[in-house]
gemmi code that builds the backbone of each chain (N, CA, C; Angstrom):
import gemmi

chains = {
    "A": [
        ("MET", (75.568, 230.181, -30.054), (76.168, 229.744, -31.320), (77.373, 228.860, -31.038)),
        ("VAL", (77.786, 228.157, -32.039), (78.993, 227.362, -31.927), (80.130, 228.287, -31.541)),
        ("GLY", (81.075, 227.748, -30.756), (82.132, 228.603, -30.227), (82.991, 229.227, -31.301)),
        ("LEU", (82.488, 230.290, -31.889), (83.253, 230.940, -32.935), (84.471, 231.648, -32.367)),
        ("GLU", (84.358, 232.084, -31.143), (85.490, 232.711, -30.456), (85.502, 232.184, -29.033)),
        ("PRO", (86.670, 232.109, -28.422), (86.736, 231.578, -27.065), (85.847, 232.341, -26.090)),
        ("GLU", (85.610, 233.631, -26.334), (84.851, 234.396, -25.362), (83.341, 234.224, -25.539)),
        ("ASP", (82.921, 233.527, -26.582), (81.491, 233.287, -26.751), (80.948, 232.516, -25.559)),
        ("THR", (79.652, 232.712, -25.304), (79.023, 232.057, -24.161), (79.197, 230.544, -24.224)),
        ("ALA", (78.932, 229.975, -25.411), (79.003, 228.523, -25.539), (80.424, 228.010, -25.361)),
        ("ALA", (81.393, 228.896, -25.524), (82.787, 228.463, -25.426), (83.188, 228.180, -23.990)),
        ("THR", (82.327, 228.533, -23.029), (82.610, 228.162, -21.651), (82.459, 226.661, -21.475)),
        ("ARG", (81.738, 226.033, -22.399), (81.650, 224.572, -22.408), (82.687, 224.056, -23.411)),
        ("PRO", (83.428, 223.036, -23.048), (84.390, 222.494, -24.021), (83.682, 222.043, -25.293)),
        ("CYS", (84.305, 222.274, -26.429), (83.707, 221.932, -27.714), (84.371, 220.682, -28.297)),
        ("ILE", (83.551, 219.675, -28.554), (84.025, 218.411, -29.100), (83.600, 218.324, -30.562)),
        ("LEU", (84.536, 218.020, -31.429), (84.224, 217.791, -32.842), (84.161, 216.286, -33.070)),
        ("ILE", (82.961, 215.798, -33.387), (82.777, 214.375, -33.676), (82.840, 214.174, -35.186)),
        ("VAL", (83.665, 213.229, -35.625), (83.798, 212.937, -37.053), (83.412, 211.475, -37.250)),
        ("GLU", (82.270, 211.263, -37.845), (81.707, 209.903, -37.952), (80.765, 209.878, -39.145)),
        ("ASP", (80.995, 208.950, -40.072), (80.160, 208.917, -41.269), (78.848, 208.186, -41.050)),
        ("GLU", (78.767, 207.354, -40.029), (77.515, 206.623, -39.775), (76.596, 207.548, -38.989)),
        ("LEU", (75.531, 207.976, -39.665), (74.707, 209.075, -39.154), (74.124, 208.803, -37.776)),
        ("LEU", (73.480, 207.651, -37.601), (72.791, 207.399, -36.332), (73.780, 207.217, -35.186)),
        ("THR", (74.943, 206.662, -35.493), (76.011, 206.579, -34.480), (76.464, 207.971, -34.067)),
        ("ARG", (76.621, 208.836, -35.069), (77.069, 210.200, -34.786), (76.028, 210.968, -33.959)),
        ("ILE", (74.774, 210.816, -34.331), (73.715, 211.520, -33.601), (73.677, 211.056, -32.147)),
        ("ALA", (73.768, 209.741, -31.940), (73.702, 209.211, -30.572), (74.868, 209.719, -29.725)),
        ("ALA", (76.062, 209.684, -30.299), (77.236, 210.150, -29.553), (77.144, 211.650, -29.277)),
        ("ALA", (76.700, 212.394, -30.271), (76.603, 213.853, -30.098), (75.584, 214.201, -29.025)),
        ("GLU", (74.434, 213.534, -29.056), (73.403, 213.816, -28.055), (73.893, 213.479, -26.656)),
        ("PHE", (74.584, 212.348, -26.548), (75.105, 211.957, -25.230), (76.076, 213.011, -24.700)),
        ("LEU", (76.986, 213.441, -25.545), (77.993, 214.401, -25.093), (77.382, 215.770, -24.809)),
        ("ARG", (76.345, 216.148, -25.555), (75.649, 217.404, -25.220), (74.996, 217.287, -23.851)),
        ("ASP", (74.405, 216.119, -23.594), (73.782, 215.920, -22.281), (74.838, 215.951, -21.165)),
        ("CYS", (76.083, 215.641, -21.517), (77.179, 215.705, -20.530), (77.680, 217.134, -20.330)),
        ("GLY", (77.173, 218.076, -21.122), (77.550, 219.467, -20.937), (78.546, 220.001, -21.945)),
        ("PHE", (78.849, 219.210, -22.966), (79.780, 219.681, -23.994), (79.018, 220.346, -25.134)),
        ("THR", (79.678, 221.285, -25.793), (79.215, 221.731, -27.094), (79.762, 220.739, -28.115)),
        ("VAL", (78.935, 220.347, -29.071), (79.365, 219.323, -30.025), (79.142, 219.812, -31.453)),
        ("ILE", (80.164, 219.685, -32.260), (80.059, 219.920, -33.696), (80.130, 218.565, -34.381)),
        ("GLU", (79.227, 218.346, -35.346), (79.167, 217.053, -36.024), (79.710, 217.173, -37.451)),
        ("ALA", (80.674, 216.337, -37.776), (81.200, 216.266, -39.138), (81.020, 214.846, -39.665)),
        ("ALA", (80.656, 214.748, -40.952), (80.376, 213.445, -41.542), (81.611, 212.792, -42.146)),
        ("ASN", (82.681, 213.549, -42.273), (83.901, 212.996, -42.863), (85.078, 213.894, -42.509)),
        ("ALA", (86.263, 213.453, -42.914), (87.470, 214.191, -42.547), (87.523, 215.558, -43.208)),
        ("GLU", (87.005, 215.650, -44.429), (87.046, 216.937, -45.114), (86.221, 217.975, -44.370)),
        ("GLU", (85.033, 217.574, -43.909), (84.223, 218.502, -43.114), (84.966, 218.891, -41.834)),
        ("ALA", (85.624, 217.914, -41.228), (86.362, 218.198, -39.997), (87.461, 219.222, -40.252)),
        ("ARG", (88.148, 219.079, -41.362), (89.212, 220.041, -41.695), (88.646, 221.436, -41.894)),
        ("LEU", (87.480, 221.521, -42.538), (86.849, 222.824, -42.728), (86.529, 223.475, -41.389)),
        ("VAL", (86.027, 222.670, -40.457), (85.673, 223.207, -39.138), (86.928, 223.688, -38.410)),
        ("VAL", (87.949, 222.851, -38.407), (89.170, 223.208, -37.665), (89.845, 224.431, -38.295)),
        ("ALA", (89.757, 224.528, -39.619), (90.381, 225.661, -40.310), (89.542, 226.931, -40.202)),
        ("SER", (88.295, 226.796, -39.745), (87.421, 227.964, -39.600), (87.702, 228.640, -38.259)),
        ("ARG", (86.830, 229.569, -37.903), (87.006, 230.269, -36.627), (86.412, 229.474, -35.477)),
        ("ALA", (85.834, 228.314, -35.752), (85.252, 227.513, -34.675), (86.330, 227.127, -33.671)),
        ("TYR", (85.979, 227.151, -32.420), (86.935, 226.860, -31.360), (86.701, 225.424, -30.898)),
        ("VAL", (87.613, 224.530, -31.231), (87.464, 223.104, -30.932), (88.478, 222.701, -29.868)),
        ("ASP", (88.000, 221.997, -28.838), (88.891, 221.578, -27.747), (89.392, 220.152, -27.912)),
        ("LEU", (88.634, 219.331, -28.651), (89.015, 217.920, -28.805), (88.303, 217.358, -30.032)),
        ("VAL", (88.984, 216.452, -30.734), (88.391, 215.787, -31.890), (88.216, 214.307, -31.576)),
        ("PHE", (87.020, 213.811, -31.819), (86.697, 212.395, -31.624), (86.319, 211.848, -33.000)),
        ("THR", (87.188, 211.023, -33.576), (86.985, 210.632, -34.973), (87.035, 209.124, -35.203)),
        ("ASP", (86.147, 208.692, -36.060), (86.214, 207.332, -36.573), (87.435, 207.217, -37.490)),
        ("ILE", (87.976, 206.020, -37.632), (89.115, 205.834, -38.540), (88.624, 205.486, -39.939)),
        ("GLN", (87.724, 204.507, -40.025), (87.236, 204.102, -41.347), (86.142, 205.055, -41.817)),
        ("MET", (86.456, 205.852, -42.808), (85.480, 206.781, -43.363), (85.669, 206.868, -44.868)),
        ("PRO", (84.571, 207.143, -45.591), (84.704, 207.298, -47.040), (85.432, 208.592, -47.381)),
        ("GLY", (85.896, 208.664, -48.606), (86.580, 209.888, -49.039), (88.075, 209.706, -49.117)),
        ("ASP", (88.753, 210.776, -49.463), (90.194, 210.720, -49.671), (90.982, 210.601, -48.375)),
        ("MET", (90.379, 211.010, -47.295), (91.111, 211.063, -46.033), (90.354, 210.269, -44.975)),
        ("ASP", (91.031, 209.313, -44.357), (90.385, 208.577, -43.263), (90.746, 209.239, -41.926)),
        ("GLY", (90.294, 208.635, -40.850), (90.512, 209.246, -39.545), (91.971, 209.303, -39.141)),
        ("ARG", (92.731, 208.300, -39.573), (94.155, 208.290, -39.239), (94.879, 209.439, -39.957)),
        ("SER", (94.506, 209.654, -41.223), (95.113, 210.770, -41.960), (94.684, 212.103, -41.366)),
        ("LEU", (93.429, 212.158, -40.938), (92.950, 213.380, -40.289), (93.764, 213.654, -39.026)),
        ("ALA", (94.013, 212.607, -38.245), (94.806, 212.780, -37.021), (96.212, 213.273, -37.362)),
        ("GLY", (96.780, 212.771, -38.456), (98.101, 213.236, -38.877), (98.082, 214.707, -39.262)),
        ("TRP", (97.019, 215.098, -39.982), (96.872, 216.509, -40.365), (96.725, 217.378, -39.122)),
        ("LEU", (95.921, 216.913, -38.187), (95.720, 217.678, -36.948), (97.028, 217.801, -36.162)),
        ("ALA", (97.819, 216.722, -36.165), (99.090, 216.758, -35.435), (100.016, 217.838, -35.998)),
        ("ARG", (99.910, 218.064, -37.312), (100.731, 219.104, -37.935), (100.141, 220.506, -37.733)),
        ("GLU", (98.798, 220.603, -37.908), (98.158, 221.917, -37.873), (97.829, 222.398, -36.465)),
        ("LYS", (97.416, 221.453, -35.619), (96.998, 221.788, -34.246), (97.637, 220.777, -33.291)),
        ("PRO", (98.932, 220.855, -33.103), (99.637, 219.790, -32.370), (99.184, 219.602, -30.927)),
        ("ARG", (98.571, 220.603, -30.352), (98.144, 220.461, -28.963), (96.675, 220.039, -28.840)),
        ("LEU", (96.017, 219.844, -29.963), (94.601, 219.470, -29.941), (94.460, 217.967, -29.662)),
        ("PRO", (93.817, 217.583, -28.566), (93.655, 216.153, -28.274), (92.760, 215.462, -29.307)),
        ("VAL", (93.085, 214.212, -29.603), (92.331, 213.438, -30.593), (92.041, 212.057, -30.026)),
        ("ILE", (90.788, 211.644, -30.122), (90.419, 210.260, -29.813), (90.022, 209.590, -31.115)),
        ("LEU", (90.706, 208.511, -31.436), (90.401, 207.729, -32.632), (89.607, 206.505, -32.234)),
        ("THR", (88.676, 206.086, -33.106), (87.923, 204.884, -32.822), (87.784, 204.042, -34.079)),
        ("SER", (87.712, 202.740, -33.884), (87.566, 201.819, -35.005), (87.089, 200.481, -34.474)),
        ("ALA", (86.393, 199.742, -35.328), (85.993, 198.386, -34.954), (87.177, 197.434, -35.065)),
        ("ARG", (88.213, 197.871, -35.805), (89.406, 197.042, -35.964), (90.464, 197.439, -34.950)),
        ("LEU", (91.332, 196.493, -34.662), (92.488, 196.846, -33.847), (93.431, 197.681, -34.715)),
        ("GLU", (93.839, 198.799, -34.214), (94.698, 199.702, -34.983), (96.006, 199.873, -34.230)),
        ("GLY", (96.968, 199.021, -34.543), (98.202, 199.015, -33.780), (98.941, 200.332, -33.758)),
        ("ASP", (99.021, 200.984, -34.936), (99.791, 202.218, -34.979), (98.975, 203.424, -34.540)),
        ("ALA", (97.721, 203.161, -34.164), (96.903, 204.266, -33.659), (96.809, 204.197, -32.143)),
        ("ALA", (97.704, 203.461, -31.542), (97.642, 203.259, -30.094), (97.721, 204.587, -29.343)),
        ("SER", (97.175, 204.557, -28.138), (97.131, 205.777, -27.333), (98.538, 206.226, -26.962)),
        ("ARG", (98.791, 207.484, -27.160), (100.030, 208.082, -26.681), (99.847, 209.598, -26.664)),
        ("GLY", (100.364, 210.216, -25.630), (100.269, 211.663, -25.519), (98.836, 212.148, -25.564)),
        ("GLN", (98.598, 213.089, -26.458), (97.270, 213.670, -26.599), (96.409, 212.876, -27.564)),
        ("ARG", (96.818, 211.671, -27.898), (96.044, 210.833, -28.803), (95.619, 209.563, -28.090)),
        ("ARG", (94.370, 209.221, -28.208), (93.850, 207.992, -27.618), (93.192, 207.152, -28.708)),
        ("PHE", (93.158, 205.835, -28.452), (92.432, 204.937, -29.342), (91.406, 204.167, -28.533)),
        ("VAL", (90.164, 204.139, -29.022), (89.087, 203.404, -28.374), (88.481, 202.472, -29.411)),
        ("ARG", (88.434, 201.197, -29.074), (87.896, 200.246, -30.042), (86.374, 200.208, -29.981)),
        ("LYS", (85.746, 200.134, -31.165), (84.295, 199.940, -31.246), (83.962, 198.477, -31.009)),
        ("PRO", (82.824, 198.161, -30.446), (81.840, 199.097, -29.900), (82.312, 199.660, -28.574)),
        ("TYR", (82.043, 200.923, -28.365), (82.467, 201.570, -27.120), (81.233, 201.970, -26.309)),
        ("ARG", (81.472, 202.173, -25.030), (80.427, 202.746, -24.189), (80.598, 204.256, -24.198)),
        ("LEU", (79.520, 204.957, -24.393), (79.622, 206.417, -24.457), (80.156, 206.996, -23.155)),
        ("SER", (79.856, 206.333, -22.052), (80.387, 206.824, -20.768), (81.913, 206.715, -20.748)),
        ("ASP", (82.461, 205.709, -21.437), (83.923, 205.602, -21.521), (84.509, 206.731, -22.379)),
        ("ILE", (83.783, 207.085, -23.422), (84.249, 208.202, -24.257), (84.247, 209.489, -23.444)),
        ("GLU", (83.174, 209.691, -22.681), (83.126, 210.889, -21.827), (84.332, 210.907, -20.871)),
        ("LYS", (84.631, 209.737, -20.301), (85.744, 209.653, -19.343), (87.062, 210.029, -20.028)),
        ("GLN", (87.263, 209.471, -21.227), (88.504, 209.766, -21.964), (88.595, 211.259, -22.301)),
        ("ILE", (87.460, 211.822, -22.702), (87.449, 213.241, -23.042), (87.824, 214.090, -21.826)),
        ("ARG", (87.209, 213.764, -20.708), (87.474, 214.568, -19.497), (88.938, 214.421, -19.066)),
        ("GLU", (89.493, 213.213, -19.241), (90.912, 213.038, -18.905), (91.793, 213.911, -19.798)),
        ("LEU", (91.508, 213.871, -21.096), (92.331, 214.637, -22.027), (92.179, 216.146, -21.828)),
        ("LEU", (91.013, 216.553, -21.357), (90.771, 217.982, -21.132), (91.152, 218.407, -19.711)),
        ("GLY", (91.686, 217.438, -18.944), (92.105, 217.770, -17.587), (90.955, 218.000, -16.644)),
        ("GLN", (89.821, 217.344, -16.925), (88.631, 217.520, -16.082), (88.395, 216.353, -15.143)),
        ("SER", (89.219, 215.325, -15.209), (88.956, 214.144, -14.402), (89.493, 214.320, -12.982)),
    ],
    "B": [
        ("MET", (56.337, 233.433, -27.623), (56.633, 232.669, -28.825), (55.426, 231.826, -29.208)),
        ("THR", (55.040, 231.865, -30.459), (53.941, 231.030, -30.903), (54.459, 229.648, -31.232)),
        ("GLY", (53.536, 228.742, -31.562), (53.957, 227.407, -31.942), (54.246, 226.560, -30.725)),
        ("SER", (54.649, 225.314, -30.979), (54.957, 224.400, -29.898), (56.190, 224.871, -29.153)),
        ("ALA", (56.253, 224.497, -27.874), (57.434, 224.858, -27.088), (58.665, 224.257, -27.743)),
        ("PRO", (59.745, 225.039, -27.879), (60.937, 224.536, -28.577), (61.432, 223.209, -28.029)),
        ("GLY", (61.409, 223.072, -26.706), (61.945, 221.860, -26.116), (61.224, 220.591, -26.513)),
        ("ARG", (60.036, 220.755, -27.071), (59.269, 219.579, -27.473), (59.386, 219.320, -28.970)),
        ("LEU", (60.104, 220.162, -29.662), (60.221, 220.006, -31.114), (61.625, 219.585, -31.520)),
        ("THR", (61.671, 218.665, -32.460), (62.954, 218.258, -33.035), (63.024, 218.742, -34.479)),
        ("ILE", (64.076, 219.471, -34.769), (64.291, 220.009, -36.108), (65.461, 219.260, -36.733)),
        ("MET", (65.292, 218.814, -37.971), (66.429, 218.235, -38.684), (66.945, 219.267, -39.674)),
        ("VAL", (68.167, 219.693, -39.473), (68.808, 220.662, -40.357), (69.606, 219.888, -41.406)),
        ("VAL", (69.221, 220.074, -42.671), (69.858, 219.327, -43.769), (70.572, 220.334, -44.662)),
        ("GLU", (71.870, 220.368, -44.529), (72.657, 221.417, -45.187), (74.034, 220.826, -45.496)),
        ("PRO", (74.405, 220.804, -46.786), (75.695, 220.202, -47.136), (76.906, 221.018, -46.688)),
        ("ASP", (76.730, 222.295, -46.477), (77.854, 223.138, -46.038), (77.943, 223.087, -44.519)),
        ("ILE", (78.950, 222.409, -44.016), (79.020, 222.203, -42.563), (79.154, 223.518, -41.806)),
        ("LEU", (79.800, 224.500, -42.411), (79.989, 225.760, -41.682), (78.673, 226.520, -41.536)),
        ("VAL", (77.753, 226.326, -42.469), (76.407, 226.885, -42.329), (75.594, 226.029, -41.365)),
        ("ARG", (75.698, 224.718, -41.557), (74.883, 223.787, -40.762), (75.191, 223.902, -39.270)),
        ("MET", (76.463, 223.953, -38.934), (76.800, 223.911, -37.501), (76.356, 225.181, -36.788)),
        ("VAL", (76.411, 226.298, -37.490), (76.001, 227.556, -36.852), (74.491, 227.584, -36.639)),
        ("LEU", (73.731, 227.214, -37.682), (72.272, 227.220, -37.528), (71.832, 226.190, -36.491)),
        ("ALA", (72.430, 225.002, -36.554), (72.037, 223.944, -35.605), (72.281, 224.393, -34.166)),
        ("GLU", (73.406, 225.018, -33.919), (73.702, 225.446, -32.554), (72.794, 226.589, -32.124)),
        ("TYR", (72.456, 227.459, -33.068), (71.519, 228.544, -32.745), (70.177, 227.963, -32.315)),
        ("LEU", (69.683, 226.997, -33.078), (68.393, 226.391, -32.748), (68.462, 225.660, -31.408)),
        ("ARG", (69.591, 225.011, -31.137), (69.744, 224.344, -29.818), (69.721, 225.376, -28.700)),
        ("ASP", (70.402, 226.480, -28.930), (70.410, 227.529, -27.906), (69.014, 228.087, -27.682)),
        ("CYS", (68.162, 227.997, -28.700), (66.766, 228.441, -28.558), (65.894, 227.379, -27.907)),
        ("GLY", (66.442, 226.210, -27.650), (65.693, 225.183, -26.940), (65.198, 224.023, -27.779)),
        ("TYR", (65.463, 224.052, -29.065), (65.045, 222.940, -29.906), (66.029, 221.781, -29.790)),
        ("LYS", (65.513, 220.581, -29.990), (66.400, 219.456, -30.216), (66.705, 219.457, -31.721)),
        ("VAL", (67.964, 219.280, -32.068), (68.364, 219.390, -33.477), (69.162, 218.162, -33.879)),
        ("VAL", (68.814, 217.581, -35.007), (69.664, 216.572, -35.617), (70.130, 217.131, -36.963)),
        ("GLU", (71.282, 216.664, -37.408), (71.904, 217.259, -38.587), (72.138, 216.222, -39.684)),
        ("GLY", (72.014, 216.676, -40.920), (72.302, 215.810, -42.053), (72.759, 216.642, -43.237)),
        ("GLY", (73.243, 215.928, -44.274), (73.740, 216.640, -45.442), (73.050, 216.271, -46.731)),
        ("CYS", (72.179, 215.257, -46.673), (71.541, 214.792, -47.904), (70.183, 214.164, -47.573)),
        ("ALA", (69.421, 213.883, -48.632), (68.087, 213.318, -48.442), (68.150, 211.946, -47.766)),
        ("ASP", (69.149, 211.160, -48.119), (69.275, 209.844, -47.491), (69.409, 209.965, -45.976)),
        ("ASP", (70.109, 210.990, -45.520), (70.232, 211.213, -44.079), (68.860, 211.426, -43.452)),
        ("VAL", (68.028, 212.195, -44.143), (66.694, 212.487, -43.598), (65.894, 211.200, -43.443)),
        ("PHE", (65.909, 210.377, -44.473), (65.079, 209.176, -44.402), (65.656, 208.150, -43.419)),
        ("ALA", (66.974, 208.148, -43.259), (67.561, 207.274, -42.231), (67.074, 207.685, -40.843)),
        ("VAL", (66.974, 208.968, -40.618), (66.501, 209.460, -39.316), (65.006, 209.216, -39.169)),
        ("LEU", (64.242, 209.492, -40.226), (62.788, 209.312, -40.130), (62.417, 207.841, -39.928)),
        ("ARG", (63.255, 206.948, -40.426), (62.999, 205.508, -40.224), (63.428, 205.050, -38.833)),
        ("SER", (64.220, 205.834, -38.165), (64.716, 205.460, -36.839), (63.684, 205.817, -35.772)),
        ("ASP", (64.074, 205.686, -34.527), (63.133, 206.029, -33.448), (63.231, 207.503, -33.060)),
        ("ILE", (63.930, 208.290, -33.851), (64.007, 209.732, -33.586), (62.786, 210.405, -34.195)),
        ("LYS", (62.023, 211.073, -33.360), (60.829, 211.768, -33.834), (61.210, 213.165, -34.309)),
        ("VAL", (61.070, 213.386, -35.613), (61.382, 214.686, -36.199), (60.078, 215.412, -36.527)),
        ("HIS", (59.977, 216.667, -36.130), (58.779, 217.455, -36.413), (58.932, 218.283, -37.684)),
        ("THR", (60.133, 218.840, -37.877), (60.349, 219.718, -39.025), (61.711, 219.437, -39.652)),
        ("VAL", (61.710, 219.346, -40.975), (62.961, 219.241, -41.727), (63.239, 220.604, -42.351)),
        ("PHE", (64.393, 221.151, -42.051), (64.811, 222.417, -42.651), (65.963, 222.093, -43.596)),
        ("ALA", (65.705, 222.191, -44.906), (66.664, 221.641, -45.873), (67.067, 222.650, -46.939)),
        ("GLU", (68.320, 222.626, -47.267), (68.845, 223.340, -48.434), (68.315, 222.655, -49.687)),
        ("VAL", (68.023, 223.445, -50.724), (67.549, 222.876, -51.992), (68.642, 222.038, -52.651)),
        ("ARG", (69.846, 222.587, -52.641), (70.951, 221.866, -53.290), (71.630, 220.973, -52.264)),
        ("LEU", (71.377, 219.678, -52.386), (71.880, 218.714, -51.408), (72.912, 217.793, -52.028)),
        ("LEU", (73.696, 217.165, -51.183), (74.575, 216.091, -51.628), (73.707, 214.914, -52.066)),
        ("GLY", (74.217, 214.087, -52.973), (73.491, 212.882, -53.357), (72.559, 213.098, -54.533)),
        ("ASP", (71.706, 212.100, -54.775), (70.867, 212.097, -55.967), (69.645, 213.007, -55.866)),
        ("SER", (69.142, 213.222, -54.667), (67.897, 213.973, -54.508), (68.184, 215.398, -54.061)),
        ("ASP", (67.466, 216.354, -54.666), (67.590, 217.724, -54.190), (66.508, 217.997, -53.145)),
        ("GLY", (66.466, 219.221, -52.681), (65.514, 219.558, -51.636), (64.072, 219.433, -52.085)),
        ("PHE", (63.816, 219.708, -53.356), (62.445, 219.594, -53.855), (61.970, 218.141, -53.794)),
        ("ALA", (62.833, 217.236, -54.274), (62.478, 215.815, -54.224), (62.326, 215.356, -52.772)),
        ("LEU", (63.183, 215.856, -51.923), (63.093, 215.521, -50.499), (61.759, 215.993, -49.920)),
        ("ALA", (61.378, 217.215, -50.231), (60.123, 217.751, -49.698), (58.935, 216.946, -50.196)),
        ("LYS", (58.954, 216.602, -51.478), (57.844, 215.845, -52.065), (57.728, 214.462, -51.425)),
        ("ALA", (58.872, 213.786, -51.303), (58.854, 212.435, -50.728), (58.471, 212.467, -49.248)),
        ("THR", (58.952, 213.471, -48.545), (58.612, 213.570, -47.121), (57.116, 213.798, -46.953)),
        ("ARG", (56.566, 214.683, -47.778), (55.130, 214.957, -47.691), (54.325, 213.679, -47.950)),
        ("GLU", (54.777, 212.873, -48.890), (54.037, 211.656, -49.233), (54.182, 210.580, -48.161)),
        ("MET", (55.401, 210.413, -47.655), (55.650, 209.276, -46.749), (55.500, 209.638, -45.278)),
        ("TYR", (55.735, 210.891, -44.963), (55.678, 211.327, -43.553), (54.872, 212.627, -43.472)),
        ("PRO", (53.568, 212.532, -43.666), (52.763, 213.760, -43.757), (52.715, 214.572, -42.470)),
        ("ASP", (53.115, 213.976, -41.370), (53.113, 214.745, -40.118), (54.414, 215.531, -39.919)),
        ("VAL", (55.327, 215.429, -40.879), (56.600, 216.159, -40.786), (56.547, 217.387, -41.699)),
        ("ASP", (56.822, 218.549, -41.140), (56.872, 219.772, -41.939), (58.222, 219.886, -42.639)),
        ("VAL", (58.218, 220.540, -43.786), (59.477, 220.786, -44.503), (59.575, 222.271, -44.834)),
        ("VAL", (60.686, 222.858, -44.503), (61.001, 224.229, -44.897), (62.260, 224.153, -45.754)),
        ("LEU", (62.183, 224.766, -46.946), (63.338, 224.744, -47.849), (64.048, 226.094, -47.840)),
        ("THR", (65.337, 226.043, -48.060), (66.118, 227.272, -48.160), (67.074, 227.157, -49.333)),
        ("SER", (67.420, 228.283, -49.923), (68.334, 228.250, -51.058), (68.913, 229.633, -51.306)),
        ("SER", (70.063, 229.653, -51.917), (70.622, 230.919, -52.376), (70.328, 231.123, -53.858)),
        ("VAL", (69.592, 230.164, -54.451), (69.239, 230.265, -55.869), (67.978, 231.102, -56.003)),
        ("ALA", (68.065, 232.163, -56.795), (66.993, 233.160, -56.826), (65.658, 232.593, -57.291)),
        ("ASN", (65.657, 231.727, -58.310), (64.376, 231.280, -58.860), (63.840, 230.029, -58.184)),
        ("ALA", (64.469, 229.640, -57.091), (64.008, 228.428, -56.408), (62.593, 228.587, -55.882)),
        ("ALA", (62.209, 229.807, -55.535), (60.888, 230.033, -54.949), (59.783, 229.615, -55.900)),
        ("ASP", (59.946, 229.850, -57.200), (58.898, 229.511, -58.152), (58.654, 228.007, -58.179)),
        ("LYS", (59.742, 227.260, -58.226), (59.623, 225.809, -58.317), (59.019, 225.229, -57.043)),
        ("ALA", (59.209, 225.928, -55.922), (58.785, 225.393, -54.632), (57.396, 225.845, -54.232)),
        ("SER", (56.724, 226.596, -55.081), (55.485, 227.223, -54.649), (54.439, 226.218, -54.195)),
        ("ASP", (54.445, 225.037, -54.793), (53.448, 224.044, -54.373), (53.983, 223.108, -53.299)),
        ("LEU", (55.235, 223.277, -52.900), (55.828, 222.415, -51.874), (55.971, 223.129, -50.541)),
        ("CYS", (56.091, 224.424, -50.569), (56.321, 225.181, -49.341), (55.268, 226.274, -49.235)),
        ("ALA", (54.669, 226.353, -48.054), (53.585, 227.309, -47.855), (54.024, 228.734, -48.139)),
        ("GLU", (55.212, 229.082, -47.762), (55.675, 230.456, -47.959), (56.840, 230.512, -48.934)),
        ("GLY", (57.007, 229.486, -49.730), (58.103, 229.469, -50.674), (59.422, 229.170, -49.990)),
        ("VAL", (60.461, 229.175, -50.807), (61.805, 228.881, -50.290), (62.335, 230.090, -49.525)),
        ("LEU", (62.943, 229.812, -48.399), (63.579, 230.872, -47.613), (64.926, 231.192, -48.253)),
        ("GLU", (65.037, 232.407, -48.728), (66.265, 232.767, -49.438), (67.421, 233.020, -48.477)),
        ("LYS", (68.589, 232.552, -48.894), (69.820, 232.863, -48.162), (70.372, 234.201, -48.648)),
        ("PRO", (71.015, 234.940, -47.828), (71.234, 234.678, -46.401), (69.979, 234.996, -45.590)),
        ("TYR", (69.712, 234.203, -44.588), (68.530, 234.417, -43.750), (68.987, 234.683, -42.313)),
        ("HIS", (68.112, 235.306, -41.564), (68.367, 235.427, -40.130), (67.777, 234.178, -39.469)),
        ("PRO", (68.486, 233.573, -38.535), (67.958, 232.347, -37.906), (66.576, 232.525, -37.292)),
        ("ASP", (66.260, 233.736, -36.861), (64.920, 233.950, -36.304), (63.839, 233.738, -37.350)),
        ("GLU", (64.164, 233.998, -38.616), (63.189, 233.753, -39.676), (62.974, 232.253, -39.854)),
        ("VAL", (64.012, 231.480, -39.631), (63.859, 230.018, -39.675), (62.866, 229.581, -38.601)),
        ("ILE", (63.028, 230.140, -37.416), (62.130, 229.776, -36.311), (60.701, 230.226, -36.615)),
        ("ARG", (60.569, 231.396, -37.201), (59.217, 231.872, -37.541), (58.552, 230.922, -38.525)),
        ("ARG", (59.300, 230.483, -39.527), (58.726, 229.553, -40.515), (58.329, 228.221, -39.870)),
        ("ILE", (59.193, 227.758, -38.991), (58.880, 226.507, -38.289), (57.575, 226.664, -37.516)),
        ("ASN", (57.432, 227.783, -36.828), (56.247, 227.998, -36.002), (54.984, 228.185, -36.830)),
        ("VAL", (55.113, 228.827, -37.974), (53.940, 229.001, -38.839), (53.377, 227.636, -39.213)),
        ("LEU", (54.259, 226.728, -39.592), (53.799, 225.399, -40.004), (53.266, 224.590, -38.818)),
        ("ARG", (53.927, 224.705, -37.669), (53.435, 223.952, -36.499), (52.095, 224.507, -36.043)),
        ("ASP", (51.931, 225.829, -36.137), (50.663, 226.430, -35.720), (49.508, 225.921, -36.573)),
        ("ARG", (49.791, 225.664, -37.828), (48.728, 225.182, -38.709), (48.253, 223.789, -38.306)),
        ("ARG", (49.125, 223.063, -37.607), (48.759, 221.714, -37.170), (48.109, 221.719, -35.785)),
        ("ALA", (48.187, 222.853, -35.118), (47.644, 222.902, -33.762), (46.128, 222.757, -33.810)),
        ("PRO", (45.570, 222.015, -32.854), (44.109, 221.881, -32.819), (43.457, 223.245, -32.652)),
        ("ARG", (42.420, 223.483, -33.423), (41.714, 224.758, -33.322), (40.533, 224.612, -32.374)),
        ("PRO", (40.238, 225.652, -31.615), (39.094, 225.578, -30.703), (37.796, 225.403, -31.483)),
        ("ALA", (36.899, 224.609, -30.930), (35.618, 224.336, -31.619), (34.775, 225.598, -31.665)),
    ],
}
model = gemmi.Model(1)
for chain_id, residues in chains.items():
    chain = gemmi.Chain(chain_id)
    for i, (resn, *xyz) in enumerate(residues, 1):
        res = gemmi.Residue()
        res.name, res.seqid = resn, gemmi.SeqId(i, " ")
        for name, pos in zip(("N", "CA", "C"), xyz):
            atom = gemmi.Atom()
            atom.name, atom.element = name, gemmi.Element(name[0])
            atom.pos, atom.b_iso = gemmi.Position(*pos), 0.0
            res.add_atom(atom)
        chain.add_residue(res)
    model.add_chain(chain)
structure = gemmi.Structure()
structure.add_model(model)
structure.setup_entities()
């Protein structure tokens, strides 16, 4: 099951929460990261991501698109995460240059289109696996 | 286990409640199925139009968007007859409306994930070639 508690079997694999409204992009990224050995939770928007983070699910890193429909975009989600889960690493992505979303600390920015292998590399760096 | 080997089957879980969807999807993955996830009928057809081969759609009756699970099941049967559809709902009378769309009716919530797998296998078994 999804890492409901850290001691769950699946929780031995780092859990990545992908937040992406474009379905086929999300599926491709999720499948790639599962093949890399991660547990992956898929959210279609920031509201779903907030529900997951606020639940008992154990998330090690959030990988989120910036441009998303709804009241909250990826940048706002990152701000919420910074307040609620300040130690949770976040990778933001966008097809646009996002000056104020630049990489710093536990936050990274990757411009679209990205190579999934680069995302894996960034994730492993943030999780201290590199 | 009856039915096709899990590793060869792709299940699309269509459930608007992410906390339900993520748990079921991960359970099915742990059982060896390939799983794709969606929240509405449009998601299903986007996947079916892609190069992702889906064998079974497991969908909540009450979906996001214009189409409910019944409309999804009907359209899938018409356009993608090789794709099985299993519906689930917490609405008590949903089974009556689904009687002509689902072989065993709507799977009522709360369900045990093993019952989901049993339903998937029942439908796949019906498609299996029978010995002459």
